[in-house]
C-alpha positions in Angstrom: -55.7 32.3 67.8 -52.6 34.4 67.5 -52.5 38.0 68.8 -53.1 40.8 66.3 -50.6 43.6 66.0 -51.4 47.0 64.3 -48.3 48.8 63.1 -48.8 52.5 62.5 -46.0 54.3 60.7 -45.6 56.5 57.6 -42.4 54.7 56.5 -43.1 51.6 54.3 -39.7 50.1 55.1 -40.4 50.1 58.8 -43.8 48.5 58.3 -42.4 45.8 56.0 -39.6 45.1 58.3 -41.8 44.7 61.4 -44.4 42.7 59.5 -41.8 40.2 58.5 -40.4 39.8 62.0 -43.8 39.5 63.7 -45.3 37.2 61.1 -42.4 34.8 61.5 -43.2 34.7 65.2 -46.9 33.8 64.6 -48.5 37.2 65.1 -51.4 38.4 62.9 -50.1 41.7 61.5 -52.0 44.7 60.0 -50.8 48.2 59.2 -51.8 51.8 58.8 -49.9 54.7 57.4 -51.4 57.5 59.5 -53.5 58.2 62.6 -56.8 58.4 60.9 -56.4 55.1 59.2 -55.2 53.5 62.5 -58.4 54.6 64.3 -60.6 53.1 61.6 -58.6 49.8 61.8 -58.9 49.7 65.6 -62.7 50.1 65.4 -63.1 47.5 62.6 -60.3 44.9 63.3 -59.9 45.1 67.1 -56.1 44.5 67.3 -54.5 43.2 70.6 -51.7 45.8 70.6 -50.6 48.8 68.6 -47.0 49.8 67.6 -47.3 53.6 66.9 -44.8 55.9 65.4 -44.6 59.2 67.2 -43.6 61.4 64.2 -46.2 61.3 61.4 -47.6 63.9 59.1 -51.1 65.2 60.0 -52.2 63.6 63.2 -49.0 62.8 65.0 -48.4 59.8 67.3 -49.3 61.6 70.6 -52.6 62.9 69.2 -53.4 59.4 67.8 -52.6 57.8 71.1 -55.0 60.1 72.9 -57.8 59.3 70.4 -57.0 55.5 70.8 -57.4 55.8 74.5 -60.8 57.3 74.1 -62.2 54.5 72.0 -60.1 51.6 73.4 -58.8 52.6 76.9 -57.4 49.1 77.6 -55.6 48.6 74.3 -51.8 48.6 75.0 -49.9 51.1 72.7 -46.1 51.0 72.3 -44.7 54.3 70.9 -41.8 54.2 68.3 -39.6 57.1 67.3 -36.3 57.8 65.7 -36.0 61.1 67.6 -36.5 60.0 71.2 -36.4 62.7 73.9 -37.2 62.6 77.6 -40.1 65.1 77.0 -41.7 63.0 74.3 -41.4 59.8 76.4 -43.0 61.5 79.4 -45.7 63.0 77.2 -46.4 59.5 75.6 -46.5 57.9 79.1 -48.9 60.5 80.5 -51.2 60.0 77.5 -51.4 56.2 78.3 -48.6 54.6 76.3 -47.5 51.2 77.7 -43.8 51.6 76.6 -41.5 53.7 74.4 -39.0 52.2 71.8 -36.4 54.1 69.8 -35.2 53.4 66.2 -33.2 51.5 65.1 -35.4 48.8 66.6 -33.9 45.8 68.3 -35.7 42.6 67.4 -35.2 41.2 70.9 -36.5 44.4 72.5 -39.5 44.5 70.3 -40.5 40.9 71.1 -40.0 41.4 74.9 -42.0 44.6 74.9 -44.9 43.2 72.9 -45.1 40.0 75.1 -44.9 42.1 78.3 -47.7 44.4 77.0 -49.9 41.5 76.0 -49.4 39.8 79.4 -50.2 43.2 81.1 -53.4 43.5 79.1 -54.4 39.9 80.1 -53.9 40.7 83.8 -55.9 43.9 83.4 -58.8 41.9 81.8 -58.6 39.3 84.6 -58.7 42.1 87.2 -61.8 43.6 85.5 -63.5 40.2 85.4 -62.7 39.5 89.1 -63.9 43.0 90.1 -67.1 42.4 88.2 -67.6 39.0 89.9 -66.8 40.6 93.3 -69.4 43.3 92.6 -72.0 40.7 91.7 -71.1 38.6 94.8 -71.4 41.6 97.1 -74.3 43.4 95.5 -77.6 43.9 97.3 -80.1 41.5 95.9 -83.7 42.7 95.2 -85.9 44.9 93.0 -88.2 46.5 95.7 -88.5 50.3 95.9 -86.5 50.2 99.2 -83.6 48.4 97.5 -83.8 50.7 94.4 -83.5 53.7 96.7 -80.5 52.1 98.4 -78.9 51.4 95.1 -79.3 55.1 94.2 -77.7 56.3 97.4 -74.8 53.9 96.9 -74.1 54.9 93.3 -74.3 58.6 94.1 -72.1 58.5 97.2 -69.5 55.8 96.1 -67.2 58.1 94.0 -66.9 60.6 96.8 -64.2 60.4 99.4 -66.6 61.7 102.1 -67.1 59.6 105.2 -70.3 57.4 105.2 -72.3 56.1 108.1 -74.4 53.0 107.4 -77.2 52.3 109.8 -79.6 49.4 110.1 -80.6 46.4 112.1 -78.4 43.3 112.5 -78.5 41.1 109.5 -79.6 43.7 107.0 -76.4 43.6 105.0 -74.4 46.7 106.2 -71.1 45.1 105.3 -72.3 44.2 101.8 -73.3 47.9 101.3 -69.8 49.0 102.5 -68.1 46.5 100.0 -70.3 47.8 97.2 -69.4 51.4 98.0 -65.7 50.4 97.9 -66.1 48.6 94.6 -67.7 51.7 92.9 -65.3 54.2 94.6 -62.3 55.8 92.9 -60.1 53.4 94.8 -61.5 49.9 94.0 -58.0 48.3 93.4 -56.8 49.5 96.8 -57.3 47.6 100.1 -60.7 47.2 101.8 -60.0 46.7 105.5 -62.6 45.7 108.0 -62.4 46.0 111.8 -65.3 44.7 113.9 -65.4 47.1 116.8 -67.8 44.8 118.7 -65.6 41.7 118.4 -62.3 43.1 119.6 -61.6 43.5 123.3 -61.3 47.1 124.4 -57.7 46.7 125.5 -56.7 45.5 122.0 -58.6 48.0 119.9 -56.0 50.7 119.8 -53.3 48.3 118.7 -55.7 46.8 116.0 -56.4 50.3 114.7 -53.0 52.0 114.9 -50.5 49.2 115.2 -47.6 49.0 117.7 -43.9 49.0 117.8 -41.8 46.1 119.1 -41.7 46.2 122.9 -44.6 48.7 123.2 -46.1 46.3 125.7 -45.4 42.9 127.1 -47.0 40.9 124.2 -45.6 43.1 121.5 -42.8 40.8 120.4 -42.6 42.4 116.9 -43.8 45.5 115.1 -47.4 45.4 113.9 -49.1 47.6 111.3 -52.6 48.6 112.3 -55.8 48.7 110.2 -55.4 52.4 109.5 -52.0 51.8 108.0 -53.0 48.7 106.1 -56.0 50.6 104.5 -53.9 53.5 103.3 -55.0 54.4 99.8 -58.2 52.4 100.2 -61.2 52.0 102.4 -61.4 51.4 106.2 -64.7 49.9 107.3 -65.4 50.3 111.1 -68.2 47.8 111.6 -70.5 48.4 114.6 -68.7 51.6 115.7 -71.3 52.2 118.3 -69.6 49.6 120.4 -66.3 51.4 120.4 -65.1 52.9 123.8 -65.1 56.6 124.2 -61.3 56.9 124.5 -60.7 55.2 121.2 -63.4 57.3 119.6 -61.3 60.4 120.4 -58.2 58.9 118.8 -60.2 57.9 115.7 -61.5 61.5 115.4 -58.0 62.9 115.7 -56.7 60.5 113.0 -59.5 61.4 110.6 -59.1 65.1 111.0 -55.3 65.2 110.8 -54.9 62.2 108.5 -52.0 61.2 110.8 -51.4 58.8 113.7 -48.6 57.1 115.6 -48.2 53.4 116.4 -48.4 52.5 120.1 -44.9 52.9 121.5 -43.7 54.8 118.5 -42.7 58.4 118.1 -42.9 58.7 114.3 -46.0 60.4 112.8 -47.4 58.4 110.0 -49.5 60.0 107.2 -52.4 58.1 105.8 -55.0 58.5 103.0 -58.1 56.5 104.0 -61.7 56.7 102.9 -63.7 55.8 106.1 -67.0 53.9 106.1 -68.6 53.1 109.5 -71.7 51.2 110.4 -73.9 50.8 113.5 -77.1 48.9 114.5 -77.5 51.4 117.4 -79.2 54.8 117.4 -76.0 56.9 117.7 -78.0 60.1 118.6 -79.4 58.3 121.6 -75.9 57.0 122.4 -74.7 60.6 122.3 -77.4 61.6 124.8 -76.3 58.9 127.2 -72.6 59.8 126.9 -71.6 56.7 125.1 -70.7 58.3 121.8 -68.9 61.5 120.9 -71.0 64.1 119.1 -68.1 65.5 117.1 -67.2 62.0 115.8 -70.8 61.4 114.9 -70.9 64.5 112.7 -67.5 63.6 111.2 -68.7 60.1 110.2 -72.3 61.1 109.2 -71.3 63.2 106.2 -73.3 60.8 104.0 -75.9 58.8 105.9 -77.2 55.5 104.4 -80.0 53.6 106.0 -80.3 49.9 105.1 -83.9 48.8 105.1 -85.0 45.7 107.2 -86.3 42.7 105.3 -89.9 43.3 106.6 -89.9 46.6 104.6 -88.8 44.8 101.3 -90.8 41.6 101.5 -91.2 41.5 97.7 -87.5 40.6 97.6 -87.8 37.5 99.7 -88.5 35.1 96.7 -85.5 36.5 94.8 -83.3 36.2 97.9 -84.4 32.6 98.6 -83.7 31.6 95.0 -80.2 33.3 95.1 -79.3 31.6 98.4 -80.5 28.2 97.1 -78.5 28.7 93.9 -75.3 29.5 95.7 -75.8 26.6 98.2 -76.3 24.2 95.2 -73.1 25.5 93.6 -71.1 24.9 96.8 -72.5 21.5 97.5 -72.6 20.3 93.8 -76.1 19.1 94.5 -79.3 19.9 92.5 -80.8 23.2 93.4 -83.8 22.9 95.6 -87.1 24.6 94.6 -89.8 26.1 96.9 -93.5 25.6 96.6 -95.9 28.5 96.1 -97.5 28.0 99.5 -94.1 27.9 101.2 -93.2 31.2 99.5 -96.4 32.8 100.9 -95.7 31.4 104.4 -92.2 32.8 104.5 -93.2 36.1 103.0 -95.7 36.6 105.8 -93.0 36.1 108.5 -91.6 39.3 110.0 -87.9 38.3 109.9 -86.4 39.9 113.0 -83.0 38.6 111.9 -83.4 40.1 108.5 -81.5 38.8 105.4 -79.0 36.9 107.5 -81.9 34.9 109.2 -83.4 34.1 105.8 -80.0 32.9 104.5 -79.4 30.7 107.6 -82.9 29.1 107.1 -82.2 28.4 103.5 -78.9 26.7 104.4 -80.7 24.7 107.1 -83.4 23.5 104.7 -81.0 22.7 102.0 -79.2 20.3 104.5 -82.2 18.9 106.2 -84.7 18.4 103.4 -83.7 15.3 101.4 -86.1 15.8 98.5 -85.6 18.4 95.8 -88.7 20.4 96.6 -89.3 22.4 99.9 -92.9 22.3 101.1 -94.8 23.9 104.0 -94.4 20.7 106.0 -90.6 21.2 105.9 -90.7 24.6 107.5 -90.1 24.6 111.3 -91.2 27.0 114.0 -91.3 30.0 114.3 -91.7 30.4 110.6 -94.6 27.9 110.3 -97.4 28.4 112.9 -98.9 25.0 112.0 -95.7 23.2 113.0 -95.3 21.6 116.4 -93.6 24.2 118.7 -89.9 23.6 118.8 -89.9 24.2 122.6 -92.1 21.1 123.1 -90.1 17.8 123.3 -92.6 15.1 122.3 -92.1 12.3 124.8 -94.6 10.1 122.9 -91.9 9.8 120.2 -89.9 7.7 122.6 -92.6 5.5 124.2 -92.2 2.7 121.7 -88.5 3.1 121.1 -87.0 -0.1 122.3 -83.4 0.9 121.7 -81.7 3.4 124.1 -79.2 4.7 121.6 -81.9 5.4 119.0 -83.9 7.3 121.6 -80.9 9.3 122.6 -80.2 10.1 119.0 -83.8 11.2 118.3 -83.8 13.4 121.4 -80.5 15.0 120.5 -81.7 15.8 117.0 -84.9 17.4 118.3 -82.9 19.4 120.9 -80.5 20.6 118.3 -83.4 21.7 116.1 -85.0 23.5 119.0 -81.8 25.4 119.7 -81.4 26.2 116.0 -84.9 27.7 115.9 -84.1 29.8 119.0 -81.0 31.1 117.3 -82.8 32.1 114.1 -81.3 29.3 112.1 -77.7 30.5 112.8 -75.7 27.3 113.0 -72.6 29.0 114.4 -74.6 30.6 117.3 -76.4 27.3 117.9 -73.1 25.4 118.0 -71.6 27.9 120.5 -74.7 27.7 122.7 -74.6 23.8 122.6 -70.9 23.7 123.1 -70.3 21.8 119.9 -69.3 22.5 116.2 -71.2 23.5 113.1 -70.0 20.3 111.5 -71.5 18.2 114.3 -74.9 20.0 114.0 -75.0 19.5 110.2 -74.2 15.8 110.7 -76.9 15.3 113.3 -79.8 17.2 111.8 -79.5 15.7 108.3 
């Protein structure tokens, strides 16, 4: 299917000339003699690009352009005029024109401009699609009243540039909330930079945040941009800010209030425009009382508070979450999606989920690997989720009484020991692997 071009000009000779050129190159061509006719054609014919004369009787090109952008904001419009001026070019660009061409028109210039505009529109459409997929991927799953309330808070606060403090237990999805806030902010195309305050050693945190100049310290063999600088124009997410040391908190506060900072070892003051989102699983008001968190920073961050509910307060979302996780696991493994029995659903809904959504996700991943059949039953659910299951802490020595092969007995014991550790770690394979001194790949191989 060839791209459709709408030519809008009050001169029949220009229209006929352009129609001949573009038709020869395979374009589908339509025309309009004035702005009103052009708007009707756009609504009924949906062209891919518009060539619009700037000087026309009645509604002129600039007025027509403004109306086009109201009904089709992503439609590229190239302005054409025989009386080009800097003022008219600036006015057209401000009103949303893709480019500006002067008469007499060069065939080569026309073709290059049209192809560039169509490629630009394609990239815009791809970006819109990718953004939509990113929003879907990072959205909070569920229909419970608690999640609906959370949605409302996200949608109302996202367009603001005010700082947001997200609180909630581990595993509730605080990072997902932060990503959703960024996607619906006024800067979704700009960077979203995360820094995990709990995972970075205290001595490296300043450098991670503000960067350093070459030679600032022994390990600084080159200049390094910090997260504040990388996030400029976008969003900086300080995850688990309650674990940040008190000295770095003071520097963060100063940077937020002045919107300036200096790299370590540098004398130049850098200006930055950053929307800050922070999260914590700690009660920061109690941390203030104990002297572990600055009160002034707390008030600076807590402009808009968002509390993420634990899974036990939104249990009606558990079936939806399980189905979503199993669907994604099936897509990644190219295997048939596993289903869950009604009794299994009731069993898992009754559990309190101290590890929240993350724990549920880990369990679904574990079951999708360990359960060979397509249907997950109650008998497949381990402790502590299933009270009827043999406790994971008990290693059944009777299993080995009639094992006449030492290697098989070792393998059976190893598998049960891995399963026990997995249960203790809430199904988190990475944590279990770290505790056992092995890899996630090894665990997956030996529990299948």
